[in-house]
PyMOL Python script that loads the backbone (N, CA, C, O; Angstrom):
from pymol import cmd

cmd.read_pdbstr("""\
ATOM      1  N   MET A   1       4.677  -8.535 -23.332  1.00  0.00           N
ATOM      2  CA  MET A   1       4.298  -9.584 -22.406  1.00  0.00           C
ATOM      3  C   MET A   1       4.819  -9.331 -20.991  1.00  0.00           C
ATOM      4  O   MET A   1       4.102  -9.490 -20.003  1.00  0.00           O
ATOM      5  N   PHE A   2       6.100  -8.930 -20.928  1.00  0.00           N
ATOM      6  CA  PHE A   2       6.689  -8.692 -19.611  1.00  0.00           C
ATOM      7  C   PHE A   2       6.004  -7.518 -18.911  1.00  0.00           C
ATOM      8  O   PHE A   2       5.732  -7.581 -17.712  1.00  0.00           O
ATOM      9  N   SER A   3       5.723  -6.439 -19.664  1.00  0.00           N
ATOM     10  CA  SER A   3       5.090  -5.265 -19.050  1.00  0.00           C
ATOM     11  C   SER A   3       3.680  -5.649 -18.581  1.00  0.00           C
ATOM     12  O   SER A   3       3.202  -5.137 -17.568  1.00  0.00           O
ATOM     13  N   PHE A   4       3.015  -6.549 -19.315  1.00  0.00           N
ATOM     14  CA  PHE A   4       1.683  -6.993 -18.916  1.00  0.00           C
ATOM     15  C   PHE A   4       1.756  -7.718 -17.570  1.00  0.00           C
ATOM     16  O   PHE A   4       0.843  -7.608 -16.752  1.00  0.00           O
ATOM     17  N   ILE A   5       2.849  -8.461 -17.344  1.00  0.00           N
ATOM     18  CA  ILE A   5       3.021  -9.185 -16.069  1.00  0.00           C
ATOM     19  C   ILE A   5       3.425  -8.197 -14.954  1.00  0.00           C
ATOM     20  O   ILE A   5       2.964  -8.305 -13.818  1.00  0.00           O
ATOM     21  N   ALA A   6       4.278  -7.253 -15.299  1.00  0.00           N
ATOM     22  CA  ALA A   6       4.825  -6.361 -14.264  1.00  0.00           C
ATOM     23  C   ALA A   6       3.813  -5.339 -13.773  1.00  0.00           C
ATOM     24  O   ALA A   6       3.824  -4.962 -12.601  1.00  0.00           O
ATOM     25  N   LYS A   7       2.924  -4.883 -14.678  1.00  0.00           N
ATOM     26  CA  LYS A   7       2.000  -3.809 -14.292  1.00  0.00           C
ATOM     27  C   LYS A   7       1.075  -4.190 -13.143  1.00  0.00           C
ATOM     28  O   LYS A   7       1.005  -3.444 -12.167  1.00  0.00           O
ATOM     29  N   PRO A   8       0.358  -5.319 -13.208  1.00  0.00           N
ATOM     30  CA  PRO A   8      -0.491  -5.675 -12.082  1.00  0.00           C
ATOM     31  C   PRO A   8       0.273  -5.803 -10.767  1.00  0.00           C
ATOM     32  O   PRO A   8      -0.243  -5.486  -9.696  1.00  0.00           O
ATOM     33  N   LYS A   9       1.537  -6.284 -10.876  1.00  0.00           N
ATOM     34  CA  LYS A   9       2.341  -6.434  -9.683  1.00  0.00           C
ATOM     35  C   LYS A   9       2.661  -5.071  -9.072  1.00  0.00           C
ATOM     36  O   LYS A   9       2.583  -4.900  -7.855  1.00  0.00           O
ATOM     37  N   SER A  10       3.020  -4.105  -9.914  1.00  0.00           N
ATOM     38  CA  SER A  10       3.323  -2.770  -9.395  1.00  0.00           C
ATOM     39  C   SER A  10       2.066  -2.123  -8.829  1.00  0.00           C
ATOM     40  O   SER A  10       2.125  -1.433  -7.811  1.00  0.00           O
ATOM     41  N   ASP A  11       0.922  -2.344  -9.487  1.00  0.00           N
ATOM     42  CA  ASP A  11      -0.352  -1.810  -8.964  1.00  0.00           C
ATOM     43  C   ASP A  11      -0.641  -2.418  -7.603  1.00  0.00           C
ATOM     44  O   ASP A  11      -1.107  -1.719  -6.703  1.00  0.00           O
ATOM     45  N   PHE A  12      -0.373  -3.705  -7.437  1.00  0.00           N
ATOM     46  CA  PHE A  12      -0.611  -4.375  -6.142  1.00  0.00           C
ATOM     47  C   PHE A  12       0.271  -3.766  -5.068  1.00  0.00           C
ATOM     48  O   PHE A  12      -0.173  -3.547  -3.941  1.00  0.00           O
ATOM     49  N   ILE A  13       1.539  -3.489  -5.420  1.00  0.00           N
ATOM     50  CA  ILE A  13       2.478  -2.885  -4.440  1.00  0.00           C
ATOM     51  C   ILE A  13       1.984  -1.500  -4.057  1.00  0.00           C
ATOM     52  O   ILE A  13       2.016  -1.143  -2.879  1.00  0.00           O
ATOM     53  N   ILE A  14       1.525  -0.706  -5.029  1.00  0.00           N
ATOM     54  CA  ILE A  14       1.041   0.636  -4.713  1.00  0.00           C
ATOM     55  C   ILE A  14      -0.183   0.556  -3.815  1.00  0.00           C
ATOM     56  O   ILE A  14      -0.287   1.307  -2.845  1.00  0.00           O
ATOM     57  N   ILE A  15      -1.110  -0.344  -4.123  1.00  0.00           N
ATOM     58  CA  ILE A  15      -2.317  -0.493  -3.294  1.00  0.00           C
ATOM     59  C   ILE A  15      -1.925  -0.964  -1.885  1.00  0.00           C
ATOM     60  O   ILE A  15      -2.460  -0.477  -0.889  1.00  0.00           O
ATOM     61  N   HIS A  16      -0.995  -1.905  -1.818  1.00  0.00           N
ATOM     62  CA  HIS A  16      -0.556  -2.425  -0.524  1.00  0.00           C
ATOM     63  C   HIS A  16       0.071  -1.334   0.327  1.00  0.00           C
ATOM     64  O   HIS A  16      -0.202  -1.242   1.524  1.00  0.00           O
ATOM     65  N   LEU A  17       0.917  -0.498  -0.290  1.00  0.00           N
ATOM     66  CA  LEU A  17       1.561   0.602   0.458  1.00  0.00           C
ATOM     67  C   LEU A  17       0.515   1.614   0.898  1.00  0.00           C
ATOM     68  O   LEU A  17       0.605   2.146   2.005  1.00  0.00           O
ATOM     69  N   ALA A  18      -0.472   1.891   0.058  1.00  0.00           N
ATOM     70  CA  ALA A  18      -1.524   2.845   0.426  1.00  0.00           C
ATOM     71  C   ALA A  18      -2.321   2.337   1.619  1.00  0.00           C
ATOM     72  O   ALA A  18      -2.618   3.097   2.541  1.00  0.00           O
ATOM     73  N   ILE A  19      -2.669   1.052   1.603  1.00  0.00           N
ATOM     74  CA  ILE A  19      -3.399   0.460   2.726  1.00  0.00           C
ATOM     75  C   ILE A  19      -2.546   0.506   3.988  1.00  0.00           C
ATOM     76  O   ILE A  19      -3.056   0.802   5.069  1.00  0.00           O
ATOM     77  N   ARG A  20      -1.242   0.213   3.861  1.00  0.00           N
ATOM     78  CA  ARG A  20      -0.362   0.233   5.023  1.00  0.00           C
ATOM     79  C   ARG A  20      -0.255   1.638   5.586  1.00  0.00           C
ATOM     80  O   ARG A  20      -0.242   1.817   6.804  1.00  0.00           O
ATOM     81  N   ASN A  21      -0.177   2.653   4.701  1.00  0.00           N
ATOM     82  CA  ASN A  21      -0.124   4.041   5.172  1.00  0.00           C
ATOM     83  C   ASN A  21      -1.381   4.400   5.962  1.00  0.00           C
ATOM     84  O   ASN A  21      -1.302   5.008   7.030  1.00  0.00           O
ATOM     85  N   LEU A  22      -2.533   4.019   5.429  1.00  0.00           N
ATOM     86  CA  LEU A  22      -3.788   4.315   6.113  1.00  0.00           C
ATOM     87  C   LEU A  22      -3.841   3.596   7.473  1.00  0.00           C
ATOM     88  O   LEU A  22      -4.272   4.175   8.470  1.00  0.00           O
ATOM     89  N   TYR A  23      -3.404   2.348   7.500  1.00  0.00           N
ATOM     90  CA  TYR A  23      -3.435   1.568   8.722  1.00  0.00           C
ATOM     91  C   TYR A  23      -2.522   2.177   9.779  1.00  0.00           C
ATOM     92  O   TYR A  23      -2.906   2.303  10.942  1.00  0.00           O
ATOM     93  N   GLU A  24      -1.278   2.565   9.359  1.00  0.00           N
ATOM     94  CA  GLU A  24      -0.347   3.152  10.315  1.00  0.00           C
ATOM     95  C   GLU A  24      -0.857   4.519  10.790  1.00  0.00           C
ATOM     96  O   GLU A  24      -0.685   4.875  11.956  1.00  0.00           O
ATOM     97  N   LYS A  25      -1.481   5.277   9.892  1.00  0.00           N
ATOM     98  CA  LYS A  25      -2.020   6.585  10.275  1.00  0.00           C
ATOM     99  C   LYS A  25      -3.108   6.415  11.339  1.00  0.00           C
ATOM    100  O   LYS A  25      -3.163   7.168  12.311  1.00  0.00           O
ATOM    101  N   GLU A  26      -3.977   5.409  11.139  1.00  0.00           N
ATOM    102  CA  GLU A  26      -5.027   5.133  12.133  1.00  0.00           C
ATOM    103  C   GLU A  26      -4.411   4.738  13.481  1.00  0.00           C
ATOM    104  O   GLU A  26      -4.879   5.172  14.533  1.00  0.00           O
ATOM    105  N   LEU A  27      -3.358   3.912  13.442  1.00  0.00           N
ATOM    106  CA  LEU A  27      -2.712   3.528  14.697  1.00  0.00           C
ATOM    107  C   LEU A  27      -2.109   4.739  15.391  1.00  0.00           C
ATOM    108  O   LEU A  27      -2.205   4.863  16.613  1.00  0.00           O
ATOM    109  N   ILE A  28      -1.484   5.642  14.623  1.00  0.00           N
ATOM    110  CA  ILE A  28      -0.856   6.819  15.230  1.00  0.00           C
ATOM    111  C   ILE A  28      -1.935   7.706  15.873  1.00  0.00           C
ATOM    112  O   ILE A  28      -1.752   8.230  16.972  1.00  0.00           O
ATOM    113  N   GLU A  29      -3.075   7.864  15.155  1.00  0.00           N
ATOM    114  CA  GLU A  29      -4.145   8.687  15.724  1.00  0.00           C
ATOM    115  C   GLU A  29      -4.769   8.029  16.940  1.00  0.00           C
ATOM    116  O   GLU A  29      -5.185   8.713  17.875  1.00  0.00           O
ATOM    117  N   GLU A  30      -4.837   6.701  16.932  1.00  0.00           N
ATOM    118  CA  GLU A  30      -5.497   5.999  18.010  1.00  0.00           C
ATOM    119  C   GLU A  30      -4.634   5.970  19.267  1.00  0.00           C
ATOM    120  O   GLU A  30      -5.131   6.162  20.377  1.00  0.00           O
ATOM    121  N   TYR A  31      -3.318   5.726  19.080  1.00  0.00           N
ATOM    122  CA  TYR A  31      -2.445   5.566  20.234  1.00  0.00           C
ATOM    123  C   TYR A  31      -1.534   6.774  20.458  1.00  0.00           C
ATOM    124  O   TYR A  31      -0.720   6.769  21.382  1.00  0.00           O
ATOM    125  N   HIS A  32      -1.662   7.801  19.628  1.00  0.00           N
ATOM    126  CA  HIS A  32      -0.862   9.016  19.760  1.00  0.00           C
ATOM    127  C   HIS A  32       0.626   8.730  19.823  1.00  0.00           C
ATOM    128  O   HIS A  32       1.327   9.220  20.708  1.00  0.00           O
ATOM    129  N   LEU A  33       1.107   7.924  18.867  1.00  0.00           N
ATOM    130  CA  LEU A  33       2.518   7.572  18.832  1.00  0.00           C
ATOM    131  C   LEU A  33       3.341   8.741  18.302  1.00  0.00           C
ATOM    132  O   LEU A  33       4.563   8.639  18.196  1.00  0.00           O
TER     133      LEU A  33
END
""", "prot")
cmd.dss("prot")
cmd.show_as("cartoon", "prot")
cmd.util.cbc("prot")
cmd.orient("prot")
């Protein structure tokens, strides 16, 4: 039961970090930081 609750949460964190990486990469390319 606990692993069933924890897995979607960890997947959400991984997806969130991936989106943040892409967003920051676009900002760096756009503004040449």
